[in-house]
C-alpha positions in Angstrom: 46.9 -74.5 -86.4 45.2 -77.4 -84.6 41.5 -76.9 -83.8 40.3 -78.7 -80.7 36.6 -79.8 -80.6 35.1 -81.3 -77.5 31.9 -83.3 -77.7 30.1 -83.8 -74.4 27.7 -86.7 -74.7 28.7 -89.6 -77.0 25.3 -91.0 -78.0 23.9 -91.2 -81.5 24.1 -87.4 -82.1 27.4 -86.7 -80.5 29.0 -89.8 -82.0 27.7 -88.9 -85.5 29.0 -85.4 -85.2 32.5 -86.7 -84.3 32.6 -89.2 -87.1 31.3 -86.6 -89.6 33.9 -84.0 -88.6 36.7 -86.5 -88.8 35.5 -87.6 -92.2 35.3 -84.0 -93.4 38.8 -83.4 -92.1 40.2 -86.4 -94.0 38.2 -85.9 -97.2 39.2 -82.2 -97.4 42.9 -83.2 -97.5 43.7 -81.7 -94.1 46.4 -83.2 -92.0 45.2 -85.4 -89.1 46.7 -83.1 -86.5 44.6 -80.1 -87.8 41.5 -81.2 -86.0 41.5 -83.0 -82.7 38.2 -84.3 -81.3 37.9 -85.0 -77.6 34.9 -86.8 -76.1 33.3 -87.1 -72.7 30.5 -89.4 -71.6 29.6 -90.8 -68.2 28.9 -94.1 -69.8 32.1 -96.2 -70.3 30.5 -98.2 -73.1 29.8 -95.0 -75.1 33.3 -93.8 -74.6 34.8 -97.1 -75.8 32.5 -97.3 -78.8 33.2 -93.7 -79.8 36.9 -94.4 -79.9 36.4 -97.7 -81.8 34.2 -95.9 -84.4 36.8 -93.1 -84.7 34.3 -90.5 -83.6 36.9 -89.1 -81.2 40.7 -89.0 -81.0 40.6 -89.4 -77.2 38.2 -89.4 -74.3 38.5 -87.8 -70.8 36.9 -88.8 -67.5 36.4 -85.3 -66.2 34.6 -82.4 -67.7 37.4 -80.0 -66.7 40.0 -82.0 -68.7 37.6 -82.5 -71.6 37.1 -78.8 -72.3 40.6 -77.7 -71.4 41.9 -75.7 -74.4 38.8 -76.4 -76.5 38.0 -74.0 -79.4 34.5 -75.5 -79.9 32.5 -77.3 -77.2 29.4 -79.3 -78.4 26.8 -80.2 -75.8 25.1 -83.4 -77.0 23.3 -84.3 -73.7 19.6 -84.5 -72.8 18.0 -81.0 -72.5 17.6 -81.0 -68.7 21.2 -82.1 -68.2 22.5 -79.1 -70.1 22.1 -76.7 -67.2 24.3 -78.7 -64.9 26.9 -79.3 -67.7 27.1 -75.5 -68.4 27.5 -74.8 -64.6 30.3 -77.4 -64.4 32.3 -76.3 -67.4 31.9 -72.5 -67.0 35.0 -72.0 -64.9 37.1 -74.2 -67.1 36.5 -72.6 -70.5 39.2 -70.5 -71.9 38.5 -67.0 -73.3 37.0 -67.1 -76.8 35.7 -70.7 -76.7 32.6 -71.3 -78.8 29.9 -73.4 -77.1 26.9 -74.8 -78.8 24.2 -77.4 -78.0 22.2 -79.8 -80.2 19.2 -80.3 -77.9 15.6 -80.3 -79.3 14.4 -77.3 -77.2 16.0 -73.9 -77.2 14.3 -71.1 -75.2 15.3 -72.4 -71.7 18.8 -73.4 -72.9 19.4 -69.9 -74.3 18.4 -68.5 -70.9 20.7 -70.9 -69.1 23.7 -70.0 -71.3 23.2 -66.3 -70.6 22.9 -67.0 -66.9 25.7 -69.5 -66.4 28.4 -69.1 -69.1 31.0 -66.4 -68.7 31.0 -63.3 -70.9 34.4 -64.4 -72.3 32.9 -67.4 -74.2 30.3 -67.4 -77.0 27.2 -69.5 -77.1 25.1 -70.4 -80.1 22.1 -72.7 -79.8 21.5 -75.3 -82.5 19.2 -78.3 -83.2 19.9 -80.7 -86.1 16.6 -82.1 -87.4 17.9 -85.6 -87.7 18.5 -88.6 -85.4 16.2 -90.9 -83.5 16.0 -93.2 -80.5 18.9 -95.3 -81.5 22.2 -95.6 -79.5 25.7 -94.7 -80.4 26.2 -98.0 -82.2 24.1 -96.5 -85.0 26.3 -93.4 -85.2 26.9 -92.3 -88.9 28.9 -89.5 -90.3 26.3 -89.0 -93.0 23.4 -88.8 -90.5 23.0 -85.0 -91.0 23.6 -84.9 -94.7 20.8 -82.9 -96.4 19.0 -82.3 -93.1 17.9 -78.9 -91.8 20.1 -77.7 -88.9 18.4 -74.9 -86.8 20.8 -72.2 -85.7 19.7 -69.9 -82.8 22.2 -67.2 -82.0 21.7 -64.9 -79.1 20.9 -61.2 -80.0 24.4 -60.2 -79.1 26.1 -63.3 -80.6 29.6 -62.9 -81.8 29.8 -63.1 -85.6 32.9 -65.2 -85.6 31.3 -67.7 -83.2 28.2 -68.0 -85.5 30.5 -68.6 -88.5 32.3 -71.3 -86.5 29.0 -73.1 -85.9 28.0 -72.6 -89.5 31.3 -74.1 -90.6 30.5 -77.2 -88.4 27.0 -77.5 -90.0 28.5 -77.2 -93.5 31.2 -79.8 -92.8 28.5 -82.3 -91.7 26.5 -81.7 -94.9 23.5 -80.1 -93.3 21.5 -76.9 -94.3 21.5 -74.2 -91.7 18.2 -72.4 -90.9 18.3 -69.3 -88.6 15.3 -69.2 -86.2 14.2 -67.5 -83.0 14.4 -69.7 -79.9 10.7 -69.3 -79.0 9.6 -69.7 -82.6 11.8 -72.9 -82.8 10.1 -74.4 -79.7 6.7 -73.7 -81.1 7.6 -75.3 -84.5 9.2 -78.5 -83.1 6.4 -78.7 -80.5 4.1 -79.4 -83.5 6.2 -81.5 -85.8 8.4 -83.4 -83.4 7.1 -83.4 -79.8 3.3 -83.7 -80.5 3.9 -86.9 -82.7 5.5 -88.8 -79.8 2.9 -87.6 -77.4 0.1 -88.9 -79.7 2.1 -92.1 -80.3 2.3 -92.7 -76.6 -1.4 -92.0 -76.1 -2.3 -94.5 -78.8 -0.1 -97.2 -77.3 -1.5 -96.6 -73.8 -5.1 -96.5 -75.0 -4.8 -99.8 -76.9 -2.4 -101.8 -74.8 -4.4 -101.2 -71.5 -7.6 -102.6 -73.1 -8.6 -106.1 -71.8 -8.7 -107.4 -75.4 -5.1 -106.2 -76.2 -3.7 -109.8 -76.3 -6.1 -110.6 -79.1 -5.7 -107.3 -80.9 -2.0 -107.3 -81.0 -2.1 -110.5 -83.1 -3.9 -108.4 -85.8 -1.7 -105.4 -85.7 0.2 -104.6 -88.9 2.1 -101.8 -90.6 -0.4 -99.0 -89.7 -0.2 -99.6 -86.0 3.6 -100.2 -86.3 4.1 -96.8 -88.0 1.9 -94.9 -85.5 3.3 -96.6 -82.4 7.0 -96.4 -83.3 7.7 -93.2 -81.5 6.3 -94.6 -78.3 9.2 -97.0 -78.3 11.8 -94.1 -77.9 13.6 -93.0 -74.8 11.1 -92.3 -72.0 13.7 -90.0 -70.3 14.3 -88.0 -73.5 10.6 -87.5 -74.1 10.1 -86.4 -70.5 13.0 -84.0 -70.7 11.7 -82.5 -73.9 8.2 -82.0 -72.4 9.7 -80.4 -69.3 11.7 -77.9 -71.3 8.9 -77.1 -73.8 5.8 -77.3 -71.7 3.8 -74.4 -73.1 4.3 -75.3 -76.8 3.6 -79.0 -76.3 0.5 -78.3 -74.2 -0.7 -75.9 -76.9 -0.4 -78.5 -79.7 -2.0 -81.2 -77.6 -5.0 -78.8 -77.3 -5.0 -78.4 -81.0 -4.9 -82.1 -81.6 -7.7 -82.7 -79.0 -9.9 -80.2 -80.9 -9.3 -82.0 -84.2 -10.1 -85.4 -82.6 -13.3 -84.1 -81.0 -14.4 -82.7 -84.4 -13.7 -86.0 -86.1 -15.4 -87.9 -83.3 -18.5 -85.7 -83.7 -18.6 -86.4 -87.4 -18.1 -90.1 -87.0 -20.7 -90.5 -84.2 -23.4 -88.4 -85.9 -23.6 -90.5 -89.0 -25.7 -88.5 -91.4 -25.1 -88.1 -95.1 -24.0 -84.5 -94.5 -21.5 -85.4 -91.7 -20.2 -88.4 -93.7 -19.4 -86.0 -96.6 -17.7 -83.6 -94.2 -15.7 -86.5 -92.8 -14.6 -87.4 -96.3 -13.5 -83.8 -96.9 -11.5 -83.9 -93.6 -9.6 -87.0 -94.8 -9.1 -85.6 -98.3 -7.7 -82.3 -96.9 -5.3 -84.2 -94.6 -4.3 -86.5 -97.5 -3.6 -83.6 -99.8 -1.7 -81.6 -97.2 0.5 -84.6 -96.6 1.0 -85.1 -100.3 2.2 -81.5 -100.7 4.6 -81.9 -97.7 5.9 -85.3 -99.0 6.6 -84.0 -102.5 8.3 -80.7 -101.6 11.6 -80.5 -103.5 15.0 -79.1 -102.8 16.8 -76.9 -105.4 18.4 -79.9 -106.9 15.1 -81.6 -107.4 15.4 -84.2 -104.7 12.6 -84.6 -102.1 13.1 -82.7 -98.8 11.5 -85.5 -96.8 13.1 -88.4 -98.6 9.6 -90.0 -99.3 10.6 -91.4 -102.7 9.7 -94.9 -101.7 6.1 -94.0 -100.8 3.3 -94.6 -103.2 2.7 -92.1 -105.9 1.1 -88.7 -105.5 -1.5 -89.0 -102.7 -3.4 -86.0 -104.0 -4.8 -88.2 -106.9 -8.1 -89.2 -105.4 -8.8 -92.9 -104.9 -5.5 -94.1 -106.5 -4.4 -96.1 -103.5 -7.9 -97.5 -102.8 -8.1 -98.7 -106.4 -4.7 -100.4 -106.1 -5.8 -102.3 -103.0 -9.5 -103.0 -103.6 -10.3 -102.2 -107.2 -12.4 -99.3 -108.6 -15.6 -100.5 -107.0 -14.3 -99.2 -103.7 -14.8 -95.6 -104.8 -18.6 -96.0 -104.9 -20.5 -94.0 -102.3 -21.2 -96.3 -99.3 -24.8 -97.3 -98.7 -26.2 -95.7 -95.6 -29.1 -96.8 -93.4 -31.3 -94.1 -94.8 -30.5 -95.2 -98.4 -31.6 -98.7 -97.6 -34.9 -97.6 -96.0 -35.7 -95.5 -99.1 -35.0 -98.4 -101.4 -31.9 -96.9 -102.8 -29.6 -99.3 -104.6 -26.1 -98.8 -105.9 
C-alpha cells in the first residue's frame, strides 16, 4: 500500500528529510511506488531544486493539493509560520493523518496544534538536532544520521501516530529522545539559542567600534568560530526568540551573571582574583572536554569532535604545543615586581 508523505517547506531540513526518506525506501528494497513524497514551498527555486535532487516525487502550488490524501505531513517551515500553515491545512486533512513539525521550539507549537488541528488528525511535535543556516542546495540524506531527534507527543497522543513518527526518525538514521515541550524549550534555549544571541552580541560589539577596520585585518580562527552563528538567518533567529522568549531571556541572564563575574575578576587584578580566574577557565575547559569526549554505545563520539586537539582536561597541553613549557610559569604581577620577586 502506497504511503504518501507531504513535506511543507523545502529548505535544508525539508529537502534533507525528503532525500533521506527516498534513499531509505530504495535501500530497503521497497518498490518505488510504496512511498510517494509530495513537496510544497512558496519559493519556486526551492521546489525546482527539490525535484532535481530527488527529495520529492512531485510538487504542488497549493497547500490544499499538497496535503490531499497524505498519511504523514511534515511541517518544515519557520516557527512563526507554523500557526498559519496549520490553520490553512486543517480543513484539508483526511481523518487519521499524522502531522509533525521540525521546528526548534515546541511549547507554542503544541498549543497551536491543539487549538487549530481537527480531532480527527494526530499531531506529534519533533525537533532534529541537526542542520544549520545553509539553503536547500546543501540538502543531504545523511544530515540526520546519528543525530538526536527530539520527539514531543501530546499527553493524549495516538500510539500509532507516535510510532509513525519514530519510524520516520529511524529511517533517517537519527536517535529519538522523548522530552516535554517546556523542558525542550529550556534545554535548546541554553545550548542552541543562547549561542547565536552571544555570537550576535560579539559581532555587534566589535563591528561597531571605530577601530573595526583595523581589527578585522587581525581576526583569525577564534573570532571566526565565535562569530559564525551571527551569519545565520536573521529571520530564523528572530522567530526562534519570539517563540521561546522566556527560556532565551533566562539564559541571557545566566550568561550576563557569568560575564559580570569574570569581568570583576579580570578588573580587580589581585593574586587571589587571578587564581580564581584561572580556576574559572580550567572548570570551563574541563567541562567542555567532558562534553566533547562523551561516547555513544559503539564508542564513537556523540559530538563528532574527533578532529579537535587531544583531551582538553590535561592541563597546559595546548599551551605547551603552541608556546613551549615556559608558558606554564605563573605570570609576574605588579606586586611581585615591587617585592623583588623573580621567576
